[in-house]
N, C-alpha and C positions, 0 to 999 in steps of 0.2 A: 169535245166539252170546252167550252169557252170560259174564261174568266168571269163572264157575267153570270153564267150558270153556277159556277163554283160560290160566288159572292151571294147569290140570292140567300136571304135569311128567311127562317121559319120560327115563331114563337109559338111554343106548345102550350095548351091550358094547364097540363099537370106534369109532374115529373116521373110519375109511373103510369103507365097506360099498355094497351095492347099495340102490336104493330098494325092492325087495321084503323086505329083511332089515328095513330101517327100518319098513315099513308093518307086518310082523308084530309087532314090538317094541311099536309104538304099540298094536295092538290088544290084545296082551297085557296090557300095563300100564294102558291107559285103558278098554278095552272098546269103544272105537271102531272101526269098519271104514272103510278108506279105500276110497272110491269112485272110478274113474278108468276111462278108455277106453284100451284097448291101443293103438289108432292115435295117440293123444296122449301117451302117456307109455311109455318104455322101462325096463321092471322092472328090466333087468339094468344100468342105468346105475350107475356108481360114483359115490360122494358122498362128499368129504373134509370133514369137519366141524371146526370149530376147538374143540369141546369135547365132552364127552358127555352132559351134563344140559342139558334145554331145556325151556320150556313148549311146548305144541303150536303156538301161533302162532309161536314163535321158529324152531321145528324146521322147519315148513312153509315160511316165509319164505326159509329158508336152503337147503333142498333145491330149492325152486323158482325161486330166483334166476336170472336169465338165460335162462327158457323164456318161452313166451309163455302160461304157464299161471297161475290163480289158485286160491285155495281157500276154501272156506267150512267153518267148524266148526258142526256141530249137535249135537244131544243124544246122537244114537247113530252119527254118520258125520262122516268129514272128506272133504268132496267137493272133488276136483280136476277142473277143467275150464279149456277156453280162456278166456283173458282177455276180458272185454268191455270195449268203448272206453267210459270213464267220460265224464261230461259235459264235464270240462275238458280231456280228450284231443280231443273232438270239436271243441271251440270252438279248441283249439291248430292242429288239422289243416285250418282252414277257409282258402279262399282266395277272393279276389275275382277274378271273369271278367267282361271288359267285351267286347262285340262286338254284331253283329247276327245275328240268326237270320233265314234267308229259306228260303222253300218252293221247290219246283221250278219255281214260274211266275217266279219272280224271277232265276233263273239267267240271266245273260248280259245283264240289264237293269240295269246299273250305274248310270244316270242318275237311278235314283229310290232313295230310301232314307228313313231314319229319323234324326231329329235326336237321338236318345238318350232323348228324353223321351216316345216314342209318337207323335209327331207326322212325318207324311210330308213330306217336301221333295222339289224337283225340282231336279236340277243344271243349273245355268245353262250349262255347256259341256258338251253331249252327247257331243262328240268325245272328251273324256278329257284334253284339253290343260292342265288345271290345276284 
């Protein structure tokens, strides 16, 4: 995405209109086609804008706000697609899980186990009293 692509402006006819209408105006004014999946984007969705003039980046950020979609501006297209989890989102979503994984042979045999460091231990109280 180049600075020229980001700086391209679009002046919309109205502040409230459908995505289909907005995409047609983007194509007419910039020559860029908007690529999207009908399964991901409802073209009849009405968007209310806070002004009529935008750069392409501002416009697409605004119309896709609150969705699970992202966009990329290329030389000929604006590509709208499901958002991919970024590296920081992956780290933020990580959790730590502690426990013991046992196979079917260990089931019911609770007097043997692992000390958490990969070393096998034997329970001194096989009756389970403590």
